[in-house]
C-alpha positions as CSV (number, residue, x, y, z in Angstrom):
1,M,27.2,1.0,-71.4
2,M,30.9,0.2,-70.7
3,K,32.5,-2.5,-72.9
4,V,33.4,-5.4,-70.7
5,S,36.8,-7.2,-71.3
6,Y,37.4,-10.2,-69.1
7,I,40.6,-10.8,-67.1
8,A,41.0,-14.3,-68.5
9,D,41.2,-12.8,-72.0
10,F,44.4,-11.0,-71.2
11,L,46.3,-13.6,-69.3
12,K,48.3,-14.4,-72.4
13,E,51.8,-13.7,-73.7
14,E,50.5,-11.9,-76.7
15,F,49.2,-9.0,-74.6
16,V,52.4,-8.4,-72.6
17,G,53.6,-4.8,-73.2
18,K,50.2,-3.8,-74.5
19,E,47.5,-1.6,-73.0
20,V,44.6,-3.4,-71.5
21,E,41.4,-2.3,-69.9
22,I,39.2,-4.3,-67.4
23,L,36.2,-3.9,-65.2
24,G,36.1,-5.6,-61.8
25,W,36.1,-5.6,-58.0
26,I,38.9,-5.3,-55.6
27,Y,39.6,-8.7,-54.0
28,R,42.7,-7.7,-52.1
29,M,44.6,-4.5,-51.6
30,R,47.9,-3.2,-50.0
31,D,48.7,0.5,-49.5
32,M,52.5,1.0,-49.4
33,K,52.5,4.9,-49.3
34,D,54.1,5.4,-52.6
35,K,52.2,2.7,-54.4
36,V,49.0,0.7,-54.1
37,F,48.6,-2.9,-55.0
38,F,45.1,-4.2,-56.0
39,V,44.2,-7.8,-56.8
40,I,41.2,-7.3,-59.0
41,R,38.6,-10.1,-59.7
42,D,35.9,-10.6,-62.2
43,S,33.9,-13.7,-63.1
44,T,36.8,-15.2,-65.0
45,G,39.8,-14.8,-62.6
46,I,42.1,-12.4,-60.8
47,I,44.9,-10.1,-61.8
48,Q,47.3,-7.9,-59.8
49,A,47.4,-4.1,-60.6
50,V,49.9,-1.6,-59.3
51,I,49.3,2.1,-59.0
52,R,52.5,4.1,-58.5
53,K,52.1,7.6,-57.1
54,D,54.8,9.1,-59.3
55,K,53.4,7.5,-62.5
56,V,49.7,8.5,-62.3
57,S,47.7,11.7,-62.0
58,E,46.7,13.2,-58.6
59,R,43.1,12.2,-59.3
60,V,44.0,8.6,-60.0
61,W,46.1,8.4,-56.9
62,N,43.5,9.9,-54.7
63,D,40.8,7.6,-56.0
64,A,43.1,4.6,-55.5
65,V,43.7,5.2,-51.8
66,R,40.0,5.8,-51.2
67,M,39.0,2.4,-52.6
68,Q,37.7,-0.3,-50.3
69,I,37.7,-4.1,-50.6
70,E,34.9,-5.1,-53.0
71,G,34.8,-1.6,-54.5
72,S,34.2,-1.6,-58.2
73,L,36.3,0.1,-60.9
74,K,37.6,0.2,-64.4
75,I,41.4,0.3,-64.9
76,K,43.6,0.9,-67.9
77,G,47.3,0.0,-68.0
78,I,50.2,-1.9,-69.5
79,L,50.3,-5.7,-69.0
80,R,53.5,-7.0,-67.6
81,K,54.7,-10.5,-66.7
82,D,55.4,-11.0,-63.0
83,E,56.0,-14.4,-61.5
84,R,55.3,-13.0,-58.0
85,A,51.8,-11.9,-59.0
86,P,48.8,-14.3,-58.3
87,S,48.2,-15.0,-61.9
88,G,51.7,-14.5,-63.2
89,Y,50.7,-11.1,-64.8
90,E,50.4,-7.6,-63.5
91,I,48.9,-4.4,-64.9
92,E,50.8,-1.2,-64.4
93,V,47.9,1.2,-64.1
94,T,47.9,4.4,-66.1
95,D,44.2,5.4,-65.5
96,L,41.5,4.4,-63.1
97,E,37.7,5.1,-63.2
98,V,35.8,4.5,-60.0
99,V,32.3,2.9,-60.3
100,D,31.8,2.6,-56.6
101,Y,34.4,3.2,-53.9
102,G,32.6,0.7,-51.6
103,Q,32.2,0.7,-47.8
104,P,34.3,-1.2,-45.3
105,F,33.4,-4.9,-46.1
106,P,31.8,-6.8,-43.2
107,L,33.4,-10.1,-44.1
108,K,37.2,-10.4,-43.4
109,G,37.5,-14.2,-43.5
110,G,37.1,-16.9,-40.8
111,E,33.6,-15.8,-39.8
112,S,31.2,-18.1,-37.9
113,L,28.4,-19.9,-39.8
114,E,25.8,-17.5,-38.3
115,T,27.7,-14.5,-39.6
116,I,28.1,-16.1,-43.0
117,Q,24.4,-16.7,-43.2
118,R,23.7,-13.2,-42.0
119,Y,25.8,-11.9,-44.9
120,R,25.3,-14.8,-47.4
121,Y,24.4,-12.4,-50.2
122,L,28.0,-11.0,-49.8
123,W,29.7,-14.3,-48.9
124,V,28.7,-15.7,-52.3
125,R,31.5,-13.6,-53.8
126,T,34.1,-15.9,-52.2
127,R,36.5,-17.2,-54.8
128,W,36.2,-20.9,-53.8
129,F,32.4,-20.7,-53.8
130,T,32.5,-19.1,-57.2
131,S,34.5,-22.1,-58.3
132,V,31.9,-24.5,-56.8
133,L,29.2,-22.7,-58.8
134,K,31.2,-22.9,-62.0
135,I,31.8,-26.6,-61.5
136,K,28.1,-27.2,-60.7
137,H,27.3,-25.4,-63.9
138,S,29.6,-27.6,-65.9
139,L,28.4,-30.8,-64.3
140,L,24.8,-30.0,-65.2
141,K,25.6,-28.7,-68.7
142,N,27.6,-31.9,-69.4
143,L,24.8,-34.2,-68.1
144,R,22.4,-32.5,-70.3
145,E,24.8,-32.8,-73.2
146,W,25.2,-36.6,-72.7
147,F,21.4,-37.2,-72.6
148,I,20.7,-35.0,-75.6
149,K,23.4,-36.7,-77.7
150,D,21.9,-40.1,-76.6
151,G,18.5,-39.1,-78.0
152,W,16.6,-38.0,-74.8
153,Y,14.2,-35.1,-74.7
154,E,14.1,-32.4,-72.0
155,V,10.6,-31.7,-70.7
156,H,9.1,-29.4,-68.1
157,P,6.8,-31.0,-65.6
158,P,4.8,-29.0,-62.9
159,I,6.0,-28.0,-59.5
160,L,2.5,-27.7,-57.9
161,V,1.1,-31.1,-57.6
162,G,-2.0,-32.9,-56.2
163,N,-0.4,-36.0,-54.9
164,A,2.9,-37.4,-53.4
165,C,5.5,-39.3,-55.4
166,E,6.8,-40.8,-52.2
167,E,6.2,-40.1,-48.5
168,T,3.0,-38.1,-48.0
169,T,4.3,-36.9,-44.6
170,T,7.2,-35.0,-46.2
171,L,5.1,-32.7,-48.5
172,F,4.9,-28.9,-48.2
173,E,1.3,-28.0,-48.4
174,V,0.1,-24.9,-50.2
175,N,-3.2,-23.2,-50.7
176,Y,-4.1,-23.4,-54.4
177,F,-7.2,-21.1,-54.8
178,G,-8.8,-22.7,-51.8
179,D,-7.8,-26.2,-52.7
180,K,-5.1,-28.2,-51.1
181,A,-1.9,-28.7,-53.2
182,Y,1.7,-29.5,-52.6
183,L,5.2,-28.6,-53.7
184,S,6.6,-31.4,-55.8
185,Q,9.0,-34.0,-54.3
186,S,9.8,-35.4,-57.7
187,A,8.8,-35.1,-61.4
188,Q,8.9,-38.9,-61.8
189,L,5.1,-39.6,-62.2
190,Y,4.7,-36.9,-64.9
191,L,7.8,-38.2,-66.7
192,E,6.3,-41.6,-66.8
193,A,3.3,-40.2,-68.6
194,L,5.6,-38.7,-71.2
195,I,7.5,-41.9,-72.1
196,Y,4.5,-43.1,-74.1
197,S,5.1,-40.3,-76.7
198,L,8.8,-39.4,-76.4
199,E,10.2,-42.7,-75.0
200,K,13.3,-41.2,-73.3
201,V,12.8,-38.0,-71.3
202,F,14.6,-35.9,-68.7
203,S,13.9,-32.8,-66.6
204,L,15.5,-30.4,-64.2
205,T,13.1,-29.1,-61.5
206,P,13.3,-27.9,-57.9
207,S,12.1,-30.5,-55.5
208,F,10.9,-30.0,-51.9
209,R,11.1,-32.3,-48.9
210,A,9.5,-31.4,-45.6
211,E,11.4,-34.2,-43.7
212,K,13.0,-33.0,-40.5
213,S,16.5,-34.5,-41.2
214,R,19.4,-32.2,-40.3
215,T,22.3,-34.2,-41.8
216,R,25.1,-32.6,-43.9
217,R,23.4,-34.0,-47.0
218,H,19.8,-32.8,-46.6
219,L,18.1,-29.7,-48.1
220,H,14.4,-28.8,-48.1
221,E,14.7,-27.4,-51.6
222,Y,17.1,-28.8,-54.1
223,W,17.5,-29.2,-57.9
224,H,16.4,-32.6,-59.2
225,F,17.7,-34.0,-62.5
226,E,15.4,-36.9,-63.4
227,I,15.2,-39.3,-66.3
228,E,12.6,-41.9,-67.4
229,A,12.7,-44.3,-70.4
230,A,10.4,-46.8,-72.0
231,W,11.6,-50.3,-72.5
232,M,14.5,-49.9,-70.2
233,R,15.4,-52.5,-67.6
234,L,17.6,-52.1,-64.4
235,E,20.8,-53.3,-66.2
236,D,20.3,-50.8,-68.9
237,L,19.6,-48.0,-66.4
238,I,22.8,-48.8,-64.5
239,K,24.8,-48.6,-67.8
240,V,23.2,-45.3,-68.7
241,T,23.9,-43.9,-65.3
242,E,27.6,-44.8,-65.2
243,E,28.2,-43.5,-68.8
244,A,26.4,-40.2,-68.2
245,L,28.0,-39.3,-64.9
246,K,31.5,-40.3,-66.0
247,Y,31.0,-38.1,-69.1
248,S,29.8,-35.2,-67.0
249,I,32.7,-35.5,-64.5
250,E,35.4,-36.0,-67.2
251,K,34.3,-33.0,-69.3
252,T,34.0,-30.8,-66.2
253,I,37.6,-31.6,-65.3
254,E,38.6,-30.4,-68.8
255,E,36.6,-27.2,-68.5
256,R,37.3,-26.3,-64.9
257,K,41.0,-27.1,-64.2
258,S,41.7,-23.7,-62.6
259,D,38.6,-24.0,-60.4
260,F,39.6,-27.4,-59.2
261,E,43.0,-25.9,-58.4
262,I,41.3,-23.3,-56.2
263,L,39.2,-26.1,-54.6
264,E,42.2,-28.2,-53.9
265,K,43.5,-25.4,-51.6
266,N,40.1,-25.1,-49.8
267,T,38.5,-28.5,-49.8
268,G,41.3,-30.9,-50.7
269,R,39.7,-32.2,-53.9
270,K,42.3,-33.4,-56.3
271,I,41.7,-33.8,-60.0
272,E,43.6,-37.1,-59.9
273,E,41.0,-38.5,-57.5
274,L,38.2,-37.7,-59.8
275,K,40.0,-39.1,-62.8
276,G,40.4,-42.4,-60.8
277,F,36.6,-42.5,-60.3
278,V,36.1,-42.0,-64.1
279,E,38.7,-44.5,-65.3
280,K,37.7,-47.5,-63.1
281,P,34.5,-49.5,-63.5
282,W,31.9,-48.8,-60.9
283,K,30.7,-51.7,-58.7
284,V,27.3,-53.4,-58.5
285,V,26.5,-54.7,-55.0
286,K,23.3,-56.4,-53.9
287,Y,21.6,-55.0,-50.8
288,E,21.9,-58.3,-48.9
289,D,25.7,-58.3,-49.5
290,G,25.9,-54.7,-48.4
291,I,24.1,-55.6,-45.1
292,K,26.7,-58.3,-44.5
293,I,29.5,-55.9,-45.1
294,L,28.0,-53.5,-42.6
295,Q,27.5,-56.2,-40.0
296,K,31.1,-57.3,-40.3
297,K,32.1,-53.6,-39.6
298,G,30.1,-53.9,-36.4
299,L,27.0,-51.8,-37.3
300,N,23.7,-52.7,-35.7
301,I,21.7,-53.4,-38.8
302,K,19.8,-56.4,-40.1
303,Y,18.3,-57.6,-43.4
304,G,15.1,-55.6,-44.0
305,D,16.4,-52.4,-42.5
306,D,16.7,-49.3,-44.6
307,L,20.1,-47.6,-44.8
308,G,20.4,-44.2,-43.3
309,A,23.1,-41.6,-44.0
310,D,25.5,-43.3,-41.5
311,E,25.1,-46.7,-43.0
312,E,25.5,-45.4,-46.6
313,R,28.6,-43.5,-45.6
314,E,30.2,-46.6,-43.9
315,L,29.4,-48.8,-46.9
316,A,30.7,-46.4,-49.5
317,M,33.9,-46.1,-47.5
318,E,34.6,-49.8,-48.4
319,F,35.0,-49.0,-52.1
320,D,37.2,-46.6,-54.1
321,V,34.5,-46.0,-56.7
322,P,30.7,-45.3,-56.7
323,I,28.6,-48.4,-56.1
324,F,25.2,-49.4,-57.3
325,L,23.4,-50.9,-54.3
326,T,20.6,-53.0,-55.8
327,N,17.6,-55.1,-55.0
328,Y,16.3,-53.7,-51.7
329,P,13.5,-55.4,-49.8
330,R,10.1,-54.1,-51.2
331,K,9.0,-53.0,-47.8
332,V,11.6,-50.2,-47.5
333,K,11.2,-48.8,-51.0
334,A,8.5,-46.8,-52.8
335,F,5.3,-48.3,-54.0
336,Y,6.1,-47.7,-57.7
337,M,9.2,-49.9,-57.9
338,Y,9.0,-53.2,-59.9
339,E,8.8,-56.3,-57.7
340,A,11.4,-59.0,-58.6
341,G,9.3,-61.8,-57.1
342,D,11.7,-62.7,-54.3
343,G,10.6,-60.0,-51.9
344,T,12.9,-57.4,-53.4
345,V,12.5,-54.7,-56.0
346,K,14.5,-53.9,-59.1
347,N,16.2,-50.7,-57.9
348,F,19.5,-49.2,-57.0
349,D,20.9,-46.4,-54.9
350,L,24.1,-45.0,-56.3
351,L,26.5,-44.4,-53.4
352,A,29.4,-42.0,-53.9
353,P,32.7,-43.0,-52.4
354,E,34.7,-41.1,-49.7
355,G,31.7,-41.4,-47.4
356,Y,29.3,-39.2,-49.4
357,G,26.5,-41.8,-49.7
358,E,23.5,-41.7,-52.0
359,I,23.4,-39.3,-54.9
360,I,20.9,-41.1,-57.1
361,G,17.9,-43.3,-56.5
362,G,16.6,-45.3,-59.4
363,S,14.5,-48.4,-60.3
364,E,12.4,-50.2,-62.8
365,R,8.9,-49.0,-62.4
366,E,5.9,-51.2,-61.7
367,W,4.2,-51.3,-65.1
368,R,1.6,-54.1,-64.4
369,Y,-1.8,-52.6,-63.6
370,E,-3.0,-55.2,-61.1
371,V,0.3,-55.2,-59.2
372,L,0.4,-51.4,-59.0
373,E,-3.3,-51.2,-58.0
374,S,-2.7,-53.7,-55.2
375,K,0.4,-51.7,-53.9
376,I,-1.5,-48.4,-53.9
377,K,-4.1,-50.0,-51.6
378,E,-1.4,-51.6,-49.5
379,W,0.3,-48.3,-49.0
380,G,-3.0,-46.6,-48.1
381,L,-2.7,-44.3,-51.1
382,D,-6.2,-45.2,-52.4
383,K,-7.6,-43.0,-49.6
384,L,-6.1,-39.9,-51.1
385,K,-8.7,-38.0,-53.1
386,V,-8.8,-35.0,-55.4
387,K,-11.7,-33.1,-56.8
388,I,-12.2,-32.8,-60.6
389,G,-15.1,-30.4,-60.9
390,D,-17.8,-31.9,-58.7
391,E,-16.3,-35.4,-58.8
392,E,-14.0,-36.7,-56.1
393,I,-11.6,-39.4,-57.4
394,N,-8.5,-41.2,-56.2
395,A,-5.4,-39.0,-56.5
396,Y,-3.5,-41.8,-58.3
397,E,-6.2,-42.7,-60.8
398,W,-4.4,-41.0,-63.6
399,Y,-1.1,-42.8,-62.7
400,L,-2.9,-46.2,-62.7
401,D,-4.5,-45.3,-66.1
402,L,-1.0,-45.2,-67.6
403,R,-1.0,-48.9,-67.1
404,K,-4.3,-49.4,-68.9
405,Y,-3.4,-48.1,-72.3
406,G,-0.3,-49.8,-73.8
407,S,1.8,-50.1,-70.6
408,V,5.5,-51.1,-71.2
409,P,8.5,-51.9,-68.9
410,H,10.3,-48.7,-68.1
411,S,12.8,-47.3,-65.7
412,G,14.1,-44.0,-64.3
413,W,16.0,-42.2,-61.6
414,G,16.5,-38.9,-59.8
415,L,19.8,-37.3,-59.2
416,G,20.2,-34.6,-56.5
417,L,22.4,-32.0,-58.3
418,E,23.6,-30.6,-55.0
419,R,24.7,-34.0,-53.6
420,F,26.5,-34.7,-56.9
421,T,28.3,-31.4,-56.7
422,M,29.1,-31.9,-53.0
423,W,30.9,-35.1,-53.7
424,V,32.7,-33.9,-56.9
425,C,33.9,-30.8,-55.0
426,K,34.6,-32.7,-51.8
427,L,32.6,-30.3,-49.6
428,E,31.8,-30.8,-46.0
429,H,28.1,-29.7,-46.2
430,V,25.6,-29.6,-49.0
431,R,24.6,-26.0,-48.1
432,D,27.9,-24.9,-49.8
433,T,26.6,-26.1,-53.2
434,L,23.8,-23.4,-53.2
435,P,24.0,-19.6,-52.9
436,F,20.9,-19.5,-50.7
437,P,20.2,-23.0,-49.2
438,R,16.9,-23.8,-47.6
439,L,17.6,-25.5,-44.3
440,R,15.7,-25.6,-41.0
441,E,15.8,-22.7,-38.5
442,G,16.7,-19.3,-39.8
443,W,17.7,-20.2,-43.4
444,L,15.0,-18.1,-45.1
445,Y,17.1,-14.9,-44.9
446,P,17.9,-13.6,-47.4
């Protein structure tokens, strides 16, 4: 196996004038008859390489002029400083070993969405998309890091489930050895079971929603970072949320400066904007006050209406930081949310600024047995049955049982990792946060 040395390892003064060796792919190339310029990329960055016809063997020269964009190779040469080169450094090639010459690459830049989807398995090599994936990696890593440092445990709930967490109409149904099962919408109900032993838990799982929305923020399969904690009230949950997300963003800025520089040229995201979101306190706005703001802006909405993507976007545009929109009417929120006694529930939606809307939905959970039992009946969920052996029981019996044996106040939330990434990277569409997004109509290839 070839020893791999990364481009980023050599972009240092200490290697100038020394021989270096790298493996990579040709990102750009220019043939100038007596010399060939390659811009070579690997997972860590890019570097310019020059092959001069009069300085290399005939074999090396013939191989160089045969190479195609995205061809793969190993090069050896002397590192020079060159301010004109993309990274400020250049390799003067002395030897070249072809791994694969490559074929004419089908993507030249500026392709239509249909063409990108047709060749998405190749499009994922795009430098700015590579930067998005690195930023997403860091956001998740740093979220995990914050929760682990704060004493939370990562757990692994199932994806195949027997009942809905929220809307039963948005479930993907699957055949489970002849029985009806579903792809999970959320790990929440299972996380609630685990707080009675671990107290503070989090998980990362894929979630699936069969709703027919086609907005720029909707996916049918996405990665769901969820938390649940015993004894926690809404105020505590809001505090945890702000601290964890600010930590994740701040550390990601430190780790991914070069990737944000690439993004600034492609999406317009500036590091200074993100720093502003981290440095300022986030706002808490009650639902009823949010409705008044929207009405003043001329939107046709009244108290009791749920907020859609357009309303969330308009409301978020009024603030220069994320806002916690709290205390929604009980009728527009899920059955498991704790009732405040005034017709509202103790919940929040975290709306990202710049028009990005909801990235987290959280609440105190209804921990009182009688109240939860009544709401399950009110929502018609008592009619959903599952078979345990020969016995048919209510699908939510186990969830109600959690309230029988030492129930405690508790809270939690779910963060859509792709929506979080979309906002941080200032992307136009959530599909560009995933290599192979699952959307409606033709998005199952590859």
